[in-house]
C-alpha positions in Angstrom: 23.4 -63.5 -65.7 19.8 -63.2 -66.3 17.3 -63.6 -63.5 15.7 -67.0 -62.8 13.4 -68.3 -65.3 9.7 -69.7 -65.6 9.7 -72.8 -66.5 5.9 -72.5 -68.5 6.3 -72.5 -72.4 3.5 -72.2 -74.5 4.3 -74.3 -77.8 2.2 -73.8 -81.1 -1.0 -71.9 -81.9 -2.5 -70.0 -84.5 -1.1 -67.0 -85.8 -3.2 -63.8 -85.9 -0.9 -61.8 -83.1 -1.7 -58.0 -83.1 1.4 -56.3 -84.0 2.7 -52.9 -85.8 4.4 -51.8 -88.8 7.9 -50.6 -88.6 8.5 -46.9 -87.6 11.3 -44.5 -87.1 14.3 -44.3 -84.9 12.6 -42.4 -82.2 11.3 -42.6 -78.8 7.8 -41.8 -80.3 7.2 -39.1 -78.3 5.3 -37.2 -81.2 4.3 -40.0 -83.4 0.7 -41.0 -84.1 -1.1 -43.2 -81.7 -0.1 -46.8 -82.5 -2.3 -49.0 -84.7 -3.6 -52.4 -85.0 -2.0 -54.6 -88.4 -1.7 -58.2 -88.9 1.4 -60.6 -88.7 3.3 -61.0 -91.7 3.5 -64.2 -93.8 6.8 -65.1 -94.3 8.2 -65.2 -98.0 10.6 -67.8 -99.6 11.3 -71.2 -97.8 12.0 -71.1 -93.9 15.8 -71.5 -93.1 17.2 -73.6 -90.4 19.8 -72.5 -88.7 22.4 -74.8 -87.2 25.1 -72.2 -86.2 24.7 -68.6 -84.8 24.3 -66.6 -88.3 27.0 -62.9 -87.2 25.7 -59.6 -88.5 27.9 -56.8 -89.3 26.7 -53.9 -91.1 23.2 -54.5 -92.5 21.7 -57.7 -92.8 17.7 -57.5 -94.7 16.0 -60.9 -94.2 13.5 -60.4 -96.9 10.9 -61.5 -94.2 12.3 -64.8 -94.4 11.4 -66.9 -91.5 14.6 -68.7 -89.7 14.5 -71.5 -87.2 17.0 -73.1 -84.9 17.8 -76.5 -85.8 20.9 -78.9 -84.1 22.0 -77.5 -81.4 20.0 -74.3 -81.6 16.9 -76.1 -81.7 16.0 -77.1 -78.5 13.5 -74.6 -77.9 13.6 -74.4 -73.9 14.4 -71.6 -71.3 17.6 -73.0 -70.1 20.5 -70.1 -69.6 23.5 -69.5 -71.9 21.6 -70.7 -75.1 23.4 -69.5 -78.2 21.3 -66.7 -80.3 20.2 -67.5 -83.8 21.8 -64.1 -84.7 24.6 -62.4 -83.4 25.2 -58.4 -84.0 28.5 -56.7 -84.1 28.5 -53.1 -82.9 26.8 -50.6 -84.9 25.0 -53.7 -87.1 21.6 -54.0 -88.5 19.0 -56.5 -88.8 16.1 -56.0 -90.4 12.7 -57.6 -92.0 13.2 -61.2 -90.5 10.7 -63.8 -88.8 12.0 -65.5 -86.2 10.3 -68.9 -86.4 10.3 -72.1 -83.6 12.4 -73.2 -81.9 14.6 -69.7 -81.5 16.7 -70.8 -79.0 18.1 -67.0 -77.8 16.8 -65.2 -80.5 19.3 -62.1 -81.2 22.4 -60.9 -79.3 23.4 -57.7 -79.6 27.3 -56.8 -78.8 26.9 -53.1 -78.7 24.6 -50.8 -80.6 22.5 -52.1 -82.7 18.9 -52.0 -84.6 16.4 -54.5 -84.9 13.9 -53.1 -87.6 10.4 -54.7 -88.3 11.7 -58.4 -86.8 9.2 -60.8 -85.5 9.2 -63.5 -83.1 6.8 -66.1 -83.4 7.5 -68.2 -80.1 9.9 -66.2 -78.2 12.5 -69.0 -77.2 14.8 -68.0 -74.1 14.7 -64.0 -74.9 13.7 -62.6 -77.9 16.9 -60.5 -78.0 19.7 -59.5 -75.4 21.8 -55.8 -75.3 25.2 -56.0 -74.4 28.3 -53.6 -74.6 28.5 -50.6 -72.1 27.2 -47.2 -73.3 25.7 -47.7 -75.9 22.3 -47.3 -77.9 20.1 -49.9 -79.3 16.8 -49.3 -81.2 13.9 -51.7 -81.7 11.7 -50.4 -84.6 8.6 -51.9 -85.3 8.0 -55.9 -85.2 6.3 -57.8 -82.8 7.0 -61.0 -80.2 4.3 -63.5 -78.6 4.5 -66.5 -76.0 7.2 -65.4 -73.8 7.2 -67.4 -70.8 9.3 -65.1 -69.4 11.1 -61.7 -71.1 11.0 -60.6 -74.6 14.1 -58.1 -74.0 16.9 -58.7 -71.7 19.0 -55.7 -71.2 22.1 -56.5 -70.1 24.7 -54.0 -71.0 24.8 -50.2 -70.1 23.0 -47.3 -72.0 20.1 -46.6 -74.0 17.4 -48.8 -75.5 14.7 -47.4 -77.4 11.6 -49.3 -78.8 9.1 -48.2 -80.6 6.1 -48.8 -82.8 6.0 -52.7 -81.4 3.6 -55.2 -80.3 3.7 -57.7 -77.9 1.3 -60.7 -77.1 1.2 -63.5 -74.3 4.7 -62.6 -72.3 6.3 -62.2 -69.0 8.0 -58.6 -69.0 8.3 -56.8 -72.4 11.6 -55.4 -71.3 13.9 -56.4 -68.1 16.9 -54.6 -67.1 19.2 -57.2 -65.6 18.2 -57.6 -62.0 21.5 -59.6 -61.1 23.9 -59.7 -63.5 28.1 -59.4 -62.8 28.4 -56.1 -63.8 25.9 -53.8 -63.0 25.4 -50.6 -65.5 22.6 -47.7 -65.6 20.1 -48.2 -67.8 17.7 -45.9 -70.2 14.9 -47.6 -71.7 12.1 -45.6 -73.7 9.1 -47.5 -74.9 6.7 -45.7 -77.3 3.8 -46.3 -79.7 3.4 -49.8 -78.6 0.7 -52.4 -78.1 0.9 -54.5 -75.5 -2.2 -57.5 -75.7 -3.1 -59.6 -72.7 -1.9 -61.9 -70.7 1.4 -60.6 -69.3 2.8 -59.2 -65.9 4.6 -56.2 -66.9 6.0 -53.5 -69.6 9.5 -53.0 -68.3 11.6 -53.8 -65.0 14.2 -52.0 -63.7 16.8 -51.5 -61.0 16.6 -48.0 -59.1 19.4 -48.7 -57.0 21.2 -48.4 -60.4 19.7 -45.5 -61.5 17.7 -47.1 -64.2 15.0 -45.5 -65.8 11.3 -46.4 -67.8 9.7 -44.1 -69.7 6.3 -45.0 -71.6 4.5 -43.1 -74.3 1.3 -43.4 -76.1 0.9 -47.4 -75.0 -2.2 -49.3 -75.7 -2.9 -52.5 -73.9 -5.7 -54.7 -74.9 -7.8 -57.3 -73.0 -6.5 -55.8 -69.8 -10.0 -54.8 -68.1 -8.5 -55.8 -64.3 -5.2 -54.0 -65.1 -3.2 -56.5 -64.0 0.0 -55.7 -66.2 2.1 -53.9 -64.6 3.7 -51.0 -66.4 6.7 -49.9 -64.6 8.2 -52.9 -62.4 11.2 -51.2 -59.5 13.7 -53.3 -58.3 16.4 -53.1 -56.0 19.2 -55.2 -58.5 22.4 -56.7 -57.4 25.9 -58.2 -58.9 25.7 -61.1 -56.5 23.0 -63.5 -58.7 20.7 -63.5 -55.9 16.9 -63.1 -57.1 15.9 -59.0 -56.9 13.5 -57.5 -54.3 10.8 -55.8 -55.6 10.7 -51.9 -55.1 7.3 -50.4 -56.0 5.9 -50.1 -59.0 4.1 -46.6 -59.3 5.2 -43.5 -61.3 7.4 -41.3 -59.8 8.8 -38.9 -62.4 12.4 -40.6 -61.7 12.4 -44.2 -62.5 9.4 -44.5 -63.8 8.1 -42.0 -66.0 4.6 -41.7 -67.4 1.3 -40.7 -66.9 -2.4 -41.7 -66.8 -2.6 -40.5 -70.6 0.5 -42.1 -71.8 -1.9 -46.0 -71.6 -4.5 -46.5 -72.8 -6.6 -49.8 -72.3 -9.0 -51.3 -74.6 
């Protein structure tokens, strides 16, 4: 179960989000600072998705745009929507543009890699990560217009996000605050460009031992520093709204220093 979602949703609007190029599978501790690039243009004929596409092994979308249609075409924020893509344990999805409507984006049933995947207008969530003790990698790509969360971390293990770009969002990543099964979750975000408006880069549950490490983050258009780098919560497994538990770097749960974040 994910947290209750805000009902605001931005629809339409011009392209032109700031984005990053794909990188290597890494937490990015030794990579150069993030650099801006242009939002990619889709190739070929856009493909309507009326039924979830299963992915095993590696699927290369060739930068085609996929969008929801039929039962996947509502574009709303309702819970329990089906995804456009569902990745088996160990699968890789790369070079895909997810247009609007986006339904619930991508589901990873276990360890997975999302490489150079772009969400033009996030639906319920861009991607949801499940499984226990798994490793999930998001390399390159970008997302915008996420009225709530971009990445929903419901499973257990480690989520690495590198060389990513996010714009107009609620949270870039959230460790589930009220799932019926809870785990310790480790999140690493590096070489990532964050463009306001936004609420928080990450949200974690201190009572389950979560941690969020931030390295080489660039925040654009937030001179008043309203975007919270790391929001701490007391999570639960009852479905109730989790309570906030601070938001400062502490070296244990929120791992970053002032030098890890650059404001432009």
